[in-house]
C-alpha positions in Angstrom: 47.8 -121.0 17.9 45.6 -121.0 20.9 41.8 -121.4 20.7 41.3 -117.7 21.6 43.6 -116.4 18.9 41.9 -118.7 16.4 38.7 -117.6 17.5 39.8 -113.7 17.2 41.1 -114.2 13.5 37.7 -116.2 12.6 35.9 -113.1 14.0 38.0 -110.9 12.2 37.6 -112.7 9.1 34.0 -113.0 9.1 33.6 -109.1 10.1 35.5 -108.4 7.0 33.5 -110.5 4.6 30.0 -109.1 6.2 31.6 -105.7 5.7 32.4 -106.4 2.2 29.1 -107.6 1.4 27.4 -104.6 3.0 29.5 -102.6 1.1 29.0 -104.0 -2.1 25.3 -104.2 -1.3 25.2 -100.5 -0.4 26.9 -99.6 -3.9 24.8 -101.7 -6.1 21.6 -100.0 -4.1 23.3 -96.5 -4.8 23.9 -97.3 -8.3 20.8 -98.6 -9.0 19.1 -95.4 -7.7 21.3 -93.3 -9.6 20.3 -95.0 -12.9 16.7 -95.2 -12.2 14.6 -92.9 -14.3 13.3 -90.0 -12.1 9.6 -89.4 -11.8 9.0 -86.2 -13.7 5.7 -86.7 -15.0 4.2 -85.2 -18.3 6.8 -83.6 -20.9 7.0 -79.8 -20.8 3.6 -78.3 -21.8 2.7 -75.0 -23.4 1.6 -72.5 -24.8 4.8 -72.2 -26.9 5.8 -68.6 -28.0 8.5 -69.8 -30.1 10.9 -72.3 -31.1 13.9 -70.4 -30.5 15.0 -67.5 -28.3 14.6 -65.0 -30.7 10.6 -66.0 -31.4 10.2 -66.2 -27.7 11.5 -62.6 -27.2 9.4 -61.2 -30.1 6.3 -62.7 -28.9 6.7 -61.6 -25.5 7.6 -58.1 -26.6 4.5 -57.8 -28.3 2.1 -59.0 -25.5 4.3 -56.6 -22.9 3.6 -53.6 -24.9 -0.1 -54.3 -25.3 -0.4 -54.9 -21.8 1.7 -51.5 -20.8 -0.8 -49.3 -22.8 -4.2 -51.4 -21.6 -3.3 -52.3 -18.1 -2.0 -48.8 -16.5 1.5 -48.9 -17.3 2.0 -52.7 -15.8 2.7 -55.6 -17.9 3.2 -59.6 -16.8 3.8 -62.4 -19.4 4.3 -66.0 -18.4 7.0 -68.1 -20.1 5.8 -71.7 -20.4 7.3 -75.0 -19.5 8.1 -75.2 -23.1 9.5 -71.7 -23.5 11.6 -72.3 -20.4 13.0 -75.6 -22.1 13.8 -73.7 -25.2 15.8 -70.9 -23.0 17.4 -73.7 -21.2 18.6 -75.3 -24.1 19.7 -72.0 -25.8 21.7 -71.1 -22.6 22.9 -74.6 -21.8 26.6 -73.9 -20.3 27.8 -77.1 -21.3 26.1 -78.5 -24.7 28.6 -81.2 -24.8 27.9 -82.5 -21.2 24.2 -81.7 -20.7 21.9 -83.6 -23.2 17.9 -83.6 -23.8 17.6 -80.7 -21.3 13.6 -80.1 -20.1 12.3 -77.7 -17.6 8.9 -78.2 -15.9 7.1 -76.8 -13.0 6.5 -79.1 -10.0 5.1 -78.3 -6.5 6.3 -74.4 -6.9 9.7 -75.0 -8.0 11.6 -75.2 -11.5 12.5 -78.9 -12.2 15.4 -79.0 -14.6 16.4 -82.2 -16.0 19.2 -83.1 -18.2 21.1 -86.4 -19.3 24.7 -86.6 -18.7 27.3 -89.1 -20.0 29.0 -90.9 -17.1 31.3 -93.6 -18.8 29.0 -96.2 -20.4 25.9 -94.8 -18.6 23.7 -91.9 -19.2 21.9 -90.8 -15.8 19.5 -88.1 -15.7 20.4 -85.1 -13.5 17.3 -83.3 -11.8 17.8 -79.8 -10.2 14.7 -78.4 -8.2 15.3 -74.4 -8.3 13.4 -71.8 -6.4 14.0 -68.4 -8.0 13.8 -64.8 -6.4 14.4 -61.2 -8.0 17.4 -59.4 -6.6 18.9 -56.1 -7.2 22.0 -56.4 -9.2 24.8 -53.7 -10.6 23.3 -53.6 -14.0 19.4 -53.6 -13.2 17.2 -56.7 -11.2 18.7 -60.2 -11.6 17.3 -63.7 -11.0 19.0 -65.6 -8.2 18.5 -69.2 -8.1 18.5 -71.9 -4.8 18.8 -75.5 -5.5 17.2 -77.1 -2.6 17.5 -80.5 -4.2 19.8 -82.1 -6.5 19.1 -85.7 -7.5 21.1 -88.3 -9.9 18.2 -90.5 -11.0 16.6 -91.0 -7.7 19.5 -90.6 -5.5 19.8 -87.3 -3.7 23.1 -85.5 -3.6 24.6 -83.9 -0.4 23.8 -80.1 -0.6 27.7 -79.0 -0.9 27.6 -80.9 -4.6 25.4 -78.0 -6.0 27.6 -75.3 -5.4 29.1 -74.6 -8.7 25.5 -75.5 -10.3 24.0 -72.5 -8.9 26.0 -69.9 -10.6 25.6 -71.8 -13.8 21.8 -71.9 -13.2 22.0 -68.1 -12.6 23.6 -67.4 -15.8 21.1 -69.7 -17.8 18.2 -68.0 -16.0 19.4 -64.5 -16.9 17.0 -62.1 -18.6 19.6 -59.9 -20.0 20.0 -61.9 -23.3 16.3 -62.5 -23.7 15.4 -58.4 -23.4 18.2 -57.7 -25.4 16.9 -59.3 -28.6 13.7 -57.4 -29.3 14.0 -53.2 -29.0 10.6 -53.1 -27.4 11.9 -55.2 -24.5 15.4 -53.4 -24.1 14.1 -50.3 -22.6 12.2 -52.4 -19.8 15.1 -54.2 -18.6 15.7 -52.1 -15.5 11.9 -52.1 -15.0 11.3 -55.8 -14.1 9.4 -55.8 -11.1 9.0 -59.3 -10.4 9.5 -63.1 -11.2 7.6 -65.9 -9.8 7.3 -69.6 -10.5 3.2 -70.0 -11.1 1.4 -73.0 -12.3 2.7 -74.0 -15.7 5.5 -71.5 -15.9 7.3 -68.4 -14.6 5.8 -64.9 -14.6 7.7 -62.1 -15.2 6.4 -58.5 -14.6 7.4 -55.0 -15.7 6.2 -51.4 -15.4 6.6 -48.8 -17.9 9.3 -46.2 -17.1 7.8 -43.7 -14.7 5.1 -46.1 -13.2 5.6 -47.4 -9.8 6.7 -51.0 -9.5 3.8 -53.5 -8.1 5.6 -56.6 -7.4 2.2 -58.5 -6.8 1.2 -58.7 -10.6 3.2 -62.1 -11.0 0.6 -63.7 -8.6 
């Protein structure tokens, strides 16, 4: 073999080794980031309005009923981080896959975290969620957007969250919560606003026959 040929083989070999080292190093870095514990801060805070979905609905129904009487047909209640965590667990679409679900409010977004099983590892998935109230076929519905989805401390591409959004929309649905207490059921179609506020999510309603005031949620 000529010297030029030998040099070409050496260069090709070296490039292959370097590429392998880079790939292994990058894989190790990504794995380390994915398995790292995300910085979520303190656990979900209160006040707690109940330890299950029914208790929360009954408590909120009493609060809204009182406000509709005293505040001119307008009422607004706030679901705390603890309440949202209870509701997220109750509406977990895959309880066999998502464990230790928690919901917090960070920088104007809902931050939902869950531990998932990935072979011998249990990384934490974190979804940062913005919510809006949209008209639906059976009354207003909460629509979710997921501007950021992470595994551990590793951000995932936007297309990965496509299926997750529909699951979050279902989990955030107010249909079940408002159907539990007969004082809430007639108000389901009169939800006028939903907003992420410090410490939780505010839900505003108006009594039938009263105008909607979307600003009551803050």
